[in-house]
N, CA, C and O of each residue as an XYZ file, in Angstrom:
848
protein
N      22.893    -11.213     20.604
C      21.646    -10.878     21.300
C      20.593    -11.924     20.986
O      20.531    -12.438     19.869
N      19.765    -12.240     21.972
C      18.659    -13.166     21.770
C      17.720    -12.621     20.706
O      17.261    -11.486     20.833
N      17.405    -13.408     19.631
C      16.562    -12.885     18.555
C      15.167    -12.529     19.012
O      14.574    -11.590     18.480
N      14.616    -13.246     19.985
C      13.285    -12.914     20.486
C      13.295    -11.562     21.178
O      12.384    -10.755     20.996
N      14.329    -11.319     21.973
C      14.458    -10.034     22.662
C      14.608     -8.900     21.665
O      14.075     -7.809     21.866
N      15.346     -9.168     20.573
C      15.527     -8.142     19.543
C      14.196     -7.764     18.922
O      13.924     -6.580     18.718
N      13.345     -8.769     18.611
C      12.038     -8.488     18.014
C      11.173     -7.687     18.963
O      10.535     -6.719     18.550
N      11.141     -8.079     20.247
C      10.343     -7.354     21.230
C      10.808     -5.911     21.335
O       9.984     -5.002     21.437
N      12.119     -5.689     21.312
C      12.649     -4.338     21.395
C      12.238     -3.493     20.206
O      11.889     -2.322     20.354
N      12.282     -4.098     19.017
C      11.879     -3.357     17.823
C      10.405     -3.019     17.849
O      10.017     -1.930     17.426
N       9.566     -3.937     18.341
C       8.139     -3.663     18.452
C       7.891     -2.474     19.355
O       7.053     -1.626     19.048
N       8.625     -2.398     20.489
C       8.427     -1.305     21.432
C       8.899      0.018     20.862
O       8.279      1.053     21.109
N       9.990      0.004     20.100
C      10.561      1.246     19.587
C       9.825      1.739     18.361
O       9.543      2.933     18.250
N       9.501      0.828     17.420
C       8.956      1.242     16.138
C       7.446      1.385     16.150
O       6.899      2.107     15.316
N       6.757      0.725     17.062
C       5.311      0.794     17.076
C       4.711     -0.217     16.125
O       5.443     -0.858     15.371
N       3.358     -0.382     16.140
C       2.712     -1.440     15.370
C       2.963     -1.363     13.884
O       3.271     -2.379     13.262
N       2.837     -0.152     13.279
C       2.891     -0.058     11.825
C       4.237     -0.501     11.283
O       4.286     -1.254     10.311
N       5.342     -0.049     11.891
C       6.660     -0.392     11.378
C       7.116     -1.751     11.870
O       7.914     -2.421     11.214
N       6.605     -2.164     13.037
C       7.032     -3.449     13.579
C       6.581     -4.605     12.700
O       7.190     -5.675     12.724
N       5.501     -4.398     11.911
C       5.032     -5.470     11.060
C       6.059     -5.832     10.004
O       5.999     -6.925      9.441
N       7.009     -4.933      9.719
C       8.066     -5.248      8.790
C       8.986     -6.329      9.363
O       9.596     -7.096      8.618
N       9.079     -6.379     10.701
C       9.934     -7.359     11.362
C       9.159     -8.641     11.645
O       9.693     -9.736     11.472
N       7.922     -8.518     12.072
C       7.124     -9.659     12.475
C       5.765     -9.599     11.764
O       4.820     -9.024     12.303
N       5.654    -10.174     10.584
C       4.391    -10.118      9.830
C       3.260    -10.803     10.581
O       3.489    -11.708     11.384
N       2.025    -10.356     10.308
C       0.864    -10.943     10.956
C      -0.137    -11.383      9.897
O      -0.018    -11.036      8.722
N      -1.125    -12.153     10.337
C      -2.165    -12.638      9.437
C      -3.205    -11.536      9.269
O      -3.858    -11.179     10.249
N      -3.389    -10.980      8.072
C      -4.387     -9.923      7.893
C      -5.788    -10.438      8.224
O      -6.174    -11.529      7.805
N      -6.529     -9.652      8.969
C      -7.892    -10.018      9.301
C      -8.031    -10.886     10.525
O      -9.143    -11.301     10.854
N      -6.923    -11.182     11.227
C      -6.991    -11.995     12.442
C      -6.366    -11.254     13.622
O      -5.485    -10.410     13.454
N      -6.842    -11.592     14.815
C      -6.308    -10.977     16.027
C      -6.410    -11.962     17.175
O      -7.193    -12.911     17.133
N      -5.604    -11.723     18.205
C      -5.688    -12.477     19.452
C      -6.176    -11.522     20.529
O      -5.663    -10.411     20.665
N      -7.159    -11.955     21.285
C      -7.627    -11.114     22.384
C      -7.783    -11.955     23.641
O      -8.004    -13.165     23.594
N      -7.658    -11.260     24.768
C      -7.864    -11.898     26.067
C      -8.892    -11.062     26.812
O      -8.690     -9.870     27.047
N     -10.000    -11.700     27.182
C     -11.070    -10.987     27.869
C     -10.637    -10.609     29.291
O      -9.824    -11.294     29.912
N     -11.191     -9.522     29.778
C     -10.932     -9.102     31.157
C     -11.568    -10.091     32.125
O     -12.618    -10.666     31.840
N     -10.925    -10.282     33.266
C     -11.424    -11.214     34.285
C     -12.820    -10.798     34.733
O     -13.076     -9.626     35.008
N     -13.715    -11.774     34.799
C     -15.070    -11.516     35.262
C     -16.025    -11.033     34.190
O     -17.220    -10.896     34.450
N     -15.527    -10.771     32.986
C     -16.389    -10.302     31.899
C     -17.190    -11.462     31.332
O     -16.855    -12.624     31.561
N     -18.252    -11.149     30.591
C     -19.062    -12.196     29.969
C     -18.225    -13.023     28.997
O     -18.417    -14.233     28.880
N     -17.299    -12.368     28.300
C     -16.439    -13.086     27.369
C     -15.514    -14.057     28.067
O     -15.299    -15.171     27.588
N     -14.959    -13.638     29.209
C     -14.038    -14.514     29.948
C     -14.778    -15.728     30.492
O     -14.243    -16.837     30.482
N     -16.015    -15.527     30.969
C     -16.814    -16.648     31.463
C     -17.174    -17.600     30.327
O     -17.132    -18.819     30.495
N     -17.528    -17.039     29.165
C     -17.865    -17.871     28.011
C     -16.649    -18.647     27.524
O     -16.771    -19.796     27.098
N     -15.470    -18.020     27.587
C     -14.248    -18.698     27.158
C     -13.948    -19.896     28.064
O     -13.585    -20.967     27.577
N     -14.099    -19.718     29.367
C     -13.860    -20.830     30.296
C     -14.868    -21.949     30.072
O     -14.525    -23.129     30.144
N     -16.110    -21.572     29.801
C     -17.132    -22.582     29.559
C     -16.869    -23.334     28.259
O     -17.037    -24.552     28.201
N     -16.457    -22.616     27.216
C     -16.205    -23.258     25.923
C     -15.038    -24.233     26.013
O     -15.016    -25.246     25.314
N     -14.061    -23.923     26.880
C     -12.875    -24.773     27.007
C     -13.166    -26.092     27.708
O     -12.309    -26.975     27.727
N     -14.359    -26.248     28.286
C     -14.711    -27.503     28.952
C     -14.976    -28.615     27.940
O     -14.946    -29.796     28.286
N     -15.237    -28.232     26.680
C     -15.485    -29.219     25.622
C     -14.204    -29.479     24.855
O     -13.310    -28.634     24.814
N     -14.120    -30.650     24.250
C     -12.971    -30.984     23.393
C     -13.488    -31.484     22.055
O     -14.066    -32.569     21.993
N     -13.294    -30.711     20.961
C     -12.666    -29.388     20.942
C     -13.559    -28.327     21.587
O     -14.723    -28.586     21.888
N     -13.010    -27.145     21.793
C     -13.748    -26.077     22.454
C     -15.009    -25.736     21.660
O     -14.989    -25.703     20.429
N     -16.102    -25.483     22.377
C     -17.373    -25.123     21.753
C     -17.369    -23.614     21.464
O     -17.647    -22.801     22.346
N     -17.054    -23.264     20.231
C     -16.923    -21.847     19.861
C     -18.262    -21.136     19.801
O     -18.308    -19.908     19.881
N     -19.354    -21.876     19.664
C     -20.663    -21.220     19.574
C     -20.988    -20.462     20.856
O     -21.722    -19.475     20.825
N     -20.443    -20.922     21.985
C     -20.685    -20.240     23.261
C     -20.099    -18.833     23.233
O     -20.581    -17.946     23.937
N     -19.063    -18.624     22.427
C     -18.363    -17.342     22.390
C     -18.979    -16.349     21.415
O     -18.610    -15.174     21.416
N     -19.902    -16.798     20.592
C     -20.416    -15.922     19.539
C     -21.148    -14.709     20.091
O     -20.990    -13.602     19.577
N     -21.961    -14.912     21.152
C     -22.702    -13.793     21.734
C     -21.794    -12.689     22.265
O     -21.909    -11.544     21.828
N     -20.880    -13.008     23.209
C     -19.972    -11.972     23.715
C     -19.118    -11.345     22.611
O     -18.859    -10.142     22.631
N     -18.680    -12.167     21.642
C     -17.815    -11.636     20.597
C     -18.585    -10.733     19.642
O     -18.020     -9.779     19.107
N     -19.866    -11.019     19.422
C     -20.676    -10.127     18.596
C     -20.758     -8.747     19.233
O     -20.698     -7.730     18.542
N     -20.897     -8.720     20.561
C     -20.942     -7.440     21.252
C     -19.625     -6.694     21.163
O     -19.604     -5.482     20.949
N     -18.521     -7.420     21.328
C     -17.197     -6.805     21.215
C     -16.989     -6.266     19.804
O     -16.502     -5.148     19.636
N     -17.354     -7.052     18.784
C     -17.192     -6.606     17.410
C     -18.031     -5.384     17.090
O     -17.590     -4.500     16.355
N     -19.246     -5.328     17.642
C     -20.104     -4.168     17.404
C     -19.490     -2.907     17.992
O     -19.522     -1.848     17.366
N     -18.928     -3.018     19.196
C     -18.314     -1.845     19.821
C     -17.007     -1.455     19.141
O     -16.630     -0.283     19.148
N     -16.306     -2.438     18.547
C     -15.076     -2.144     17.807
C     -15.371     -1.772     16.356
O     -14.461     -1.410     15.611
N     -16.639     -1.858     15.953
C     -17.094     -1.511     14.594
C     -16.477     -2.416     13.529
O     -16.291     -2.007     12.382
N     -16.161     -3.648     13.923
C     -15.634     -4.652     12.993
C     -16.266     -5.992     13.354
O     -16.083     -6.453     14.481
N     -16.999     -6.636     12.453
C     -17.641     -7.915     12.781
C     -16.602     -9.023     12.958
O     -15.691     -9.163     12.142
N     -16.746     -9.803     14.022
C     -15.753    -10.815     14.372
C     -16.415    -12.173     14.583
O     -17.599    -12.264     14.908
N     -15.621    -13.223     14.390
C     -16.062    -14.567     14.744
C     -14.908    -15.305     15.409
O     -13.747    -15.061     15.080
N     -15.216    -16.213     16.349
C     -14.154    -16.971     17.022
C     -13.579    -18.030     16.101
O     -14.303    -18.642     15.315
N     -12.273    -18.246     16.200
C     -11.596    -19.237     15.361
C     -11.002    -20.364     16.191
O     -11.137    -21.538     15.848
N     -10.344    -19.998     17.286
C      -9.629    -21.022     18.057
C      -9.335    -20.495     19.472
O      -8.996    -19.326     19.658
N      -9.471    -21.378     20.449
C      -9.098    -21.051     21.825
C      -7.652    -21.465     22.033
O      -7.299    -22.628     21.834
N      -6.819    -20.522     22.432
C      -5.416    -20.800     22.663
C      -5.099    -20.907     24.142
O      -5.990    -20.829     24.988
N      -3.817    -21.087     24.447
C      -3.384    -21.153     25.835
C      -3.330    -19.777     26.473
O      -3.297    -18.760     25.780
N      -3.320    -19.751     27.791
C      -3.177    -18.493     28.510
C      -4.378    -17.586     28.426
O      -4.263    -16.385     28.671
N      -5.543    -18.139     28.082
C      -6.747    -17.318     27.997
C      -6.885    -16.525     26.716
O      -7.733    -15.638     26.630
N      -6.069    -16.825     25.719
C      -6.137    -16.112     24.444
C      -7.182    -16.746     23.535
O      -7.369    -17.963     23.527
N      -7.855    -15.899     22.774
C      -8.827    -16.350     21.780
C      -8.434    -15.773     20.428
O      -8.235    -14.565     20.297
N      -8.322    -16.634     19.427
C      -8.043    -16.176     18.064
C      -9.372    -15.827     17.407
O     -10.292    -16.643     17.365
N      -9.458    -14.611     16.898
C     -10.685    -14.162     16.232
C     -10.356    -13.743     14.803
O      -9.212    -13.418     14.483
N     -11.364    -13.756     13.964
C     -11.184    -13.396     12.557
C     -12.279    -12.437     12.129
O     -13.430    -12.571     12.547
N     -11.923    -11.478     11.302
C     -12.915    -10.549     10.762
C     -13.865    -11.318      9.849
O     -13.427    -12.066      8.975
N     -15.158    -11.132     10.054
C     -16.163    -11.756      9.198
C     -16.270    -10.937      7.908
O     -16.936     -9.902      7.861
N     -15.612    -11.417      6.888
C     -15.492    -10.615      5.669
C     -16.814    -10.453      4.934
O     -17.041     -9.427      4.293
N     -17.694    -11.457      5.017
C     -18.988    -11.305      4.373
C     -19.797    -10.191      5.024
O     -20.411     -9.379      4.332
N     -19.798    -10.153      6.362
C     -20.510     -9.097      7.076
C     -19.818     -7.757      6.898
O     -20.484     -6.729      6.775
N     -18.483     -7.754      6.884
C     -17.743     -6.516      6.648
C     -18.097     -5.944      5.286
O     -18.291     -4.736      5.151
N     -18.184     -6.807      4.268
C     -18.533     -6.350      2.925
C     -19.918     -5.703      2.916
O     -20.122     -4.676      2.269
N     -20.861     -6.302      3.629
C     -22.217     -5.725      3.695
C     -22.187     -4.370      4.388
O     -22.834     -3.427      3.934
N     -21.438     -4.267      5.487
C     -21.354     -2.998      6.203
C     -20.722     -1.917      5.340
O     -21.198     -0.782      5.306
N     -19.638     -2.275      4.637
C     -18.963     -1.304      3.777
C     -19.901     -0.837      2.672
O     -19.974      0.357      2.381
N     -20.621     -1.773      2.056
C     -21.556     -1.412      0.996
C     -22.631     -0.460      1.519
O     -22.952      0.530      0.862
N     -23.189     -0.753      2.698
C     -24.245      0.089      3.260
C     -23.714      1.479      3.610
O     -24.388      2.483      3.380
N     -22.506      1.531      4.166
C     -21.929      2.827      4.532
C     -21.622      3.657      3.292
O     -21.849      4.867      3.274
N     -21.106      3.002      2.262
C     -20.831      3.723      1.014
C     -22.116      4.251      0.396
O     -22.150      5.378     -0.098
N     -23.173      3.444      0.421
C     -24.441      3.838     -0.192
C     -25.043      5.058      0.492
O     -25.827      5.786     -0.116
N     -24.683      5.287      1.754
C     -25.220      6.448      2.473
C     -24.441      7.726      2.201
O     -24.860      8.804      2.623
N     -23.305      7.624      1.497
C     -22.538      8.823      1.149
C     -23.313      9.644      0.114
O     -23.879      9.088     -0.827
N     -23.337     10.940      0.287
C     -24.218     11.819     -0.495
C     -23.946     11.756     -1.993
O     -24.894     11.790     -2.778
N     -22.694     11.667     -2.418
C     -22.374     11.724     -3.833
C     -22.403     10.358     -4.516
O     -22.197     10.272     -5.726
N     -22.654      9.299     -3.763
C     -22.636      7.939     -4.319
C     -23.999      7.608     -4.920
O     -25.033      7.743     -4.266
N     -23.977      7.166     -6.197
C     -25.215      6.763     -6.873
C     -25.459      5.273     -6.749
O     -26.603      4.845     -6.591
N     -24.398      4.471     -6.819
C     -24.553      3.016     -6.782
C     -23.279      2.371     -6.260
O     -22.172      2.841     -6.523
N     -23.456      1.288     -5.517
C     -22.323      0.504     -5.007
C     -22.553     -0.945     -5.391
O     -23.607     -1.512     -5.101
N     -21.570     -1.542     -6.040
C     -21.632     -2.956     -6.399
C     -20.560     -3.691     -5.611
O     -19.368     -3.416     -5.746
N     -21.002     -4.623     -4.795
C     -20.057     -5.368     -3.956
C     -19.511     -6.567     -4.716
O     -20.243     -7.267     -5.415
N     -18.213     -6.789     -4.564
C     -17.575     -7.957     -5.149
C     -16.658     -8.574     -4.105
O     -15.869     -7.871     -3.474
N     -16.758     -9.875     -3.924
C     -15.842    -10.576     -3.036
C     -15.303    -11.788     -3.786
O     -16.023    -12.763     -4.000
N     -14.048    -11.724     -4.180
C     -13.449    -12.773     -4.980
C     -13.016    -13.961     -4.152
O     -13.191    -13.998     -2.934
N     -12.445    -14.931     -4.846
C     -12.001    -16.158     -4.182
C     -10.856    -15.896     -3.205
O     -10.630    -16.689     -2.291
N     -10.135    -14.794     -3.390
C      -9.001    -14.496     -2.518
C      -9.432    -14.000     -1.143
O      -8.601    -13.871     -0.244
N     -10.738    -13.718     -0.969
C     -11.212    -13.223      0.310
C     -11.101    -11.718      0.467
O     -11.394    -11.185      1.537
N     -10.680    -11.025     -0.586
C     -10.602     -9.574     -0.517
C     -12.013     -8.979     -0.523
O     -12.923     -9.526     -1.145
N     -12.179     -7.874      0.164
C     -13.463     -7.197      0.216
C     -13.390     -6.007     -0.738
O     -12.751     -4.999     -0.437
N     -14.053     -6.132     -1.892
C     -13.977     -5.125     -2.947
C     -15.344     -4.513     -3.217
O     -16.374     -5.100     -2.884
N     -15.346     -3.339     -3.818
C     -16.590     -2.693     -4.238
C     -16.296     -1.753     -5.404
O     -15.198     -1.206     -5.516
N     -17.299     -1.573     -6.272
C     -17.230     -0.604     -7.362
C     -18.235      0.499     -7.064
O     -19.401      0.228     -6.774
N     -17.778      1.740     -7.137
C     -18.609      2.885     -6.773
C     -18.873      3.727     -8.012
O     -17.947      4.074     -8.745
N     -20.133      4.054     -8.240
C     -20.528      4.999     -9.280
C     -21.061      6.243     -8.588
O     -21.931      6.154     -7.721
N     -20.542      7.395     -8.969
C     -20.945      8.651     -8.329
C     -22.051      9.341     -9.133
O     -22.225      9.090    -10.325
N     -22.778     10.196     -8.462
C     -23.879     10.921     -9.107
C     -23.331     11.861    -10.186
O     -22.287     12.489    -10.012
N     -24.060     11.942    -11.300
C     -23.657     12.826    -12.394
C     -23.526     14.261    -11.895
O     -24.387     14.773    -11.179
N     -22.433     14.890    -12.291
C     -22.209     16.274    -11.918
C     -21.608     16.479    -10.548
O     -21.276     17.610    -10.194
N     -21.454     15.416     -9.757
C     -20.871     15.561     -8.421
C     -19.369     15.817     -8.533
O     -18.753     15.548     -9.564
N     -18.809     16.330     -7.479
C     -17.370     16.606     -7.470
C     -16.570     15.328     -7.691
O     -15.574     15.326     -8.414
N     -17.012     14.246     -7.064
C     -16.290     12.983     -7.207
C     -16.346     12.471     -8.641
O     -15.352     11.959     -9.156
N     -17.514     12.607     -9.295
C     -17.639     12.168    -10.681
C     -16.739     12.985    -11.592
O     -16.111     12.435    -12.496
N     -16.668     14.289    -11.364
C     -15.799     15.139    -12.189
C     -14.331     14.788    -11.969
O     -13.530     14.819    -12.903
N     -13.989     14.459    -10.738
C     -12.606     14.084    -10.437
C     -12.214     12.820    -11.198
O     -11.110     12.733    -11.734
N     -13.111     11.851    -11.245
C     -12.813     10.613    -11.955
C     -12.650     10.857    -13.454
O     -11.868     10.174    -14.115
N     -13.385     11.825    -13.986
C     -13.250     12.144    -15.404
C     -11.854     12.658    -15.726
O     -11.367     12.489    -16.844
N     -11.212     13.287    -14.743
C      -9.863     13.840    -14.952
C      -8.771     12.904    -14.448
O      -7.598     13.277    -14.427
N      -9.147     11.678    -14.037
C      -8.182     10.770    -13.411
C      -7.047     10.389    -14.338
O      -5.947     10.087    -13.876
N      -7.293     10.399    -15.640
C      -6.238     10.016    -16.575
C      -5.277     11.137    -16.909
O      -4.273     10.903    -17.582
N      -5.558     12.354    -16.453
C      -4.705     13.491    -16.757
C      -3.626     13.713    -15.719
O      -3.454     12.893    -14.817
N      -2.887     14.827    -15.836
C      -1.816     15.139    -14.879
C      -2.356     15.260    -13.456
O      -3.354     15.937    -13.210
N      -1.691     14.605    -12.546
C      -2.095     14.670    -11.144
C      -3.326     13.865    -10.811
O      -3.838     13.938     -9.694
N      -3.814     13.083    -11.788
C      -5.044     12.332    -11.565
C      -4.933     11.317    -10.446
O      -5.855     11.168     -9.644
N      -3.802     10.614    -10.388
C      -3.656      9.558     -9.378
C      -3.690     10.130     -7.968
O      -4.326      9.558     -7.083
N      -3.016     11.245     -7.754
C      -3.000     11.819     -6.408
C      -4.398     12.298     -6.011
O      -4.769     12.221     -4.840
N      -5.173     12.790     -6.981
C      -6.533     13.222     -6.677
C      -7.415     12.026     -6.315
O      -8.224     12.087     -5.389
N      -7.240     10.937     -7.070
C      -8.002      9.725     -6.760
C      -7.609      9.193     -5.389
O      -8.474      8.774     -4.619
N      -6.318      9.203     -5.075
C      -5.866      8.747     -3.755
C      -6.503      9.583     -2.648
O      -6.893      9.053     -1.608
N      -6.605     10.881     -2.873
C      -7.238     11.763     -1.884
C      -8.715     11.439     -1.734
O      -9.255     11.456     -0.628
N      -9.374     11.138     -2.870
C     -10.788     10.783     -2.832
C     -10.993      9.484     -2.056
O     -11.910      9.387     -1.240
N     -10.143      8.485     -2.305
C     -10.249      7.205     -1.590
C     -10.046      7.422     -0.090
O     -10.777      6.864      0.728
N      -9.053      8.234      0.264
C      -8.796      8.511      1.683
C      -9.980      9.228      2.324
O     -10.322      8.958      3.475
N     -10.607     10.141      1.580
C     -11.767     10.866      2.107
C     -12.927      9.910      2.362
O     -13.578      9.980      3.405
N     -13.185      9.018      1.409
C     -14.272      8.053      1.578
C     -13.981      7.112      2.743
O     -14.880      6.777      3.513
N     -12.721      6.686      2.872
C     -12.342      5.794      3.970
C     -12.632      6.442      5.317
O     -13.115      5.778      6.234
N     -12.343      7.721      5.441
C     -12.626      8.427      6.699
C     -14.129      8.504      6.940
O     -14.589      8.365      8.074
N     -14.897      8.726      5.868
C     -16.347      8.842      6.012
C     -16.974      7.555      6.524
O     -17.905      7.602      7.329
N     -16.479      6.401      6.071
C     -17.109      5.135      6.462
C     -16.372      4.446      7.614
O     -16.813      3.403      8.097
N     -15.250      5.027      8.056
C     -14.522      4.465      9.182
C     -13.830      3.154      8.893
O     -13.636      2.339      9.796
N     -13.453      2.939      7.633
C     -12.787      1.708      7.220
C     -11.665      2.042      6.253
O     -11.925      2.699      5.245
N     -10.417      1.621      6.509
C      -9.313      1.941      5.599
C      -9.508      1.282      4.234
O      -9.870      0.109      4.144
N      -9.266      2.051      3.179
C      -9.463      1.580      1.811
C      -8.244      1.872      0.961
O      -7.450      2.760      1.273
N      -8.106      1.120     -0.110
C      -7.190      1.462     -1.181
C      -7.967      1.273     -2.475
O      -8.861      0.430     -2.551
N      -7.622      2.063     -3.498
C      -8.444      1.973     -4.700
C      -7.836      2.668     -5.886
O      -6.759      3.257     -5.800
N      -8.545      2.593     -7.006
C      -8.084      3.176     -8.262
C      -9.295      3.470     -9.135
O     -10.361      2.875     -8.973
N      -9.103      4.407    -10.068
C     -10.168      4.747    -11.015
C     -10.239      3.681    -12.096
O      -9.222      3.150    -12.540
N     -11.477      3.380    -12.511
C     -11.705      2.444    -13.608
C     -12.823      3.018    -14.469
O     -14.001      2.730    -14.254
N     -12.435      3.837    -15.447
C     -13.427      4.520    -16.265
C     -14.219      5.492    -15.417
O     -13.645      6.361    -14.761
N     -15.535      5.351    -15.426
C     -16.397      6.242    -14.651
C     -16.657      5.711    -13.248
O     -17.437      6.301    -12.500
N     -16.015      4.608    -12.882
C     -16.208      4.010    -11.565
C     -14.927      4.102    -10.732
O     -13.820      4.239    -11.253
N     -15.128      4.020     -9.425
C     -14.006      3.935     -8.496
C     -14.006      2.540     -7.896
O     -14.984      2.133     -7.269
N     -12.926      1.809     -8.083
C     -12.790      0.481     -7.500
C     -12.029      0.601     -6.184
O     -10.924      1.141     -6.146
N     -12.622      0.099     -5.116
C     -11.985      0.176     -3.797
C     -11.891     -1.209     -3.191
O     -12.659     -2.111     -3.527
N     -10.942     -1.358     -2.299
C     -10.717     -2.613     -1.577
C     -10.383     -2.285     -0.132
O      -9.594     -1.378      0.133
N     -10.968     -3.003      0.791
C     -10.649     -2.800      2.209
C      -9.193     -3.185      2.445
O      -8.759     -4.272      2.064
N      -8.447     -2.288      3.077
C      -7.054     -2.557      3.412
C      -7.039     -3.359      4.715
O      -7.076     -2.790      5.806
N      -6.985     -4.686      4.585
C      -7.083     -5.553      5.762
C      -5.895     -5.406      6.708
O      -6.042     -5.595      7.916
N      -4.714     -5.069      6.174
C      -3.564     -4.851      7.054
C      -3.838     -3.683      7.996
O      -3.682     -3.807      9.211
N      -4.249     -2.544      7.428
C      -4.532     -1.376      8.253
C      -5.734     -1.607      9.166
O      -5.737     -1.189     10.324
N      -6.757     -2.279      8.631
C      -7.945     -2.521      9.444
C      -7.603     -3.412     10.639
O      -8.131     -3.209     11.733
N      -6.729     -4.391     10.436
C      -6.332     -5.260     11.546
C      -5.646     -4.456     12.646
O      -5.933     -4.649     13.828
N      -4.743     -3.559     12.264
C      -4.053     -2.738     13.264
C      -5.029     -1.793     13.968
O      -4.919     -1.568     15.173
N      -5.985     -1.240     13.212
C      -7.001     -0.391     13.841
C      -7.865     -1.205     14.799
O      -8.216     -0.738     15.882
N      -8.203     -2.425     14.389
C      -9.006     -3.294     15.243
C      -8.315     -3.546     16.573
O      -8.956     -3.521     17.623
N      -7.013     -3.788     16.532
C      -6.266     -4.046     17.772
C      -6.409     -2.869     18.735
O      -6.665     -3.062     19.924
N      -6.244     -1.667     18.226
C      -6.338     -0.483     19.090
C      -7.755     -0.306     19.620
O      -7.936      0.088     20.772
N      -8.766     -0.591     18.793
C     -10.148     -0.475     19.257
C     -10.453     -1.509     20.333
O     -11.141     -1.211     21.310
N      -9.939     -2.725     20.153
C     -10.166     -3.767     21.162
C      -9.522     -3.395     22.489
O     -10.108     -3.600     23.552
N      -8.322     -2.852     22.423
C      -7.613     -2.478     23.648
C      -8.376     -1.417     24.436
O      -8.235     -1.324     25.655
N      -9.184     -0.619     23.741
C      -9.912      0.460     24.404
C     -11.192     -0.016     25.084
O     -11.837      0.760     25.789
N     -11.570     -1.278     24.885
C     -12.803     -1.806     25.472
C     -12.560     -2.323     26.888
O     -11.530     -2.939     27.163
N     -13.499     -2.073     27.768
C     -13.337     -2.491     29.166
C     -13.307     -4.005     29.311
O     -12.618     -4.535     30.182
N     -14.058     -4.709     28.450
C     -14.132     -6.166     28.596
C     -12.950     -6.895     27.976
O     -12.876     -8.123     28.035
N     -12.027     -6.150     27.383
C     -10.837     -6.762     26.768
C      -9.611     -6.378     27.587
O      -9.317     -5.197     27.772
N      -8.902     -7.393     28.073
C      -7.687     -7.140     28.854
C      -6.498     -6.834     27.951
O      -5.686     -5.962     28.260
N      -6.396     -7.557     26.831
C      -5.252     -7.373     25.941
C      -5.626     -7.840     24.542
O      -6.518     -8.672     24.374
N      -4.938     -7.300     23.537
C      -5.168     -7.703     22.150
C      -3.894     -7.478     21.355
O      -3.113     -6.574     21.654
N      -3.692     -8.304     20.345
C      -2.521     -8.173     19.478
C      -2.821     -8.853     18.141
O      -3.738     -9.669     18.054
N      -2.052     -8.521     17.098
C      -2.223     -9.234     15.832
C      -1.848    -10.703     15.985
O      -1.148    -11.078     16.925
N      -2.309    -11.519     15.070
C      -1.930    -12.936     15.046
C      -0.632    -13.032     14.243
O      -0.644    -13.235     13.029
N       0.484    -12.880     14.953
C       1.790    -12.842     14.295
C       2.127    -14.184     13.665
O       1.827    -15.243     14.216
N       2.749    -14.118     12.512
C       3.252    -15.328     11.867
C       4.536    -15.741     12.561
O       5.413    -14.910     12.796
N       4.652    -17.019     12.891
C       5.823    -17.532     13.597
C       6.782    -18.117     12.574
O       6.397    -18.965     11.768
N       8.019    -17.668     12.605
C       9.047    -18.174     11.713
C       9.984    -19.105     12.468
O      10.413    -18.800     13.581
N      10.293    -20.220     11.869
C      11.216    -21.148     12.499
C      12.659    -20.665     12.371
O      12.958    -19.785     11.563
N      13.549    -21.247     13.175
C      14.943    -20.861     13.163
C      15.822    -21.958     12.545
O      17.048    -21.920     12.650
N      15.162    -22.947     11.891
C      15.931    -24.007     11.252
C      16.519    -23.562      9.928
O      16.272    -22.441      9.482
N      17.313    -24.448      9.284
C      17.929    -24.083      8.000
C      16.889    -23.898      6.909
O      15.887    -24.613      6.871
N      17.120    -22.951      6.032
C      16.205    -22.696      4.939
C      16.385    -23.776      3.860
O      17.500    -24.229      3.600
N      15.253    -24.181      3.233
C      15.363    -25.188      2.165
C      16.121    -24.631      0.980
O      16.000    -23.446      0.670
N      16.908    -25.473      0.307
C      17.669    -25.015     -0.847
C      16.931    -25.351     -2.140
O      17.419    -25.042     -3.227
């Protein structure tokens, strides 16, 4: 069987989450194609008149798309067939996550950290006597990890951003799950009228011999 056809078949059968096991993608990146006649499509055609493409022309339409998808985006590269490679703006995402966390009722303080790896991290301190603070106090005991996992999932739902995290003393350390956020972003983009199509930025593997 043709290997390309096999991959396409698995994507259709397994869906996005499981298909990534077959065809990995770049976390935090996506490919989108604007709908014909939209402001984004016009800006893309205009940007392509320059060599290299003038990405600044795309910032306005893409800011609007990112706002409606609730994920800040920036243009990276104009591809063939009307495709545009976009990337999550991690600095802006970190600010949004920090602000959303700070508005949670039981949160006393949020400290944002963004390391050299580009991960979006934060440390959360909960208000004394709150349910979340008491849960963290018991994190080292039986069943503590599952309770912390439930707390992280609850916070992720509250701020609309997938998270993973762990207890660290009296603080909760969380990190944006860029793999999950990328897949969520794709679905949000597909739901927008000005977007014709969207997909992850799949990693392309060659079919040559592997180095020994």
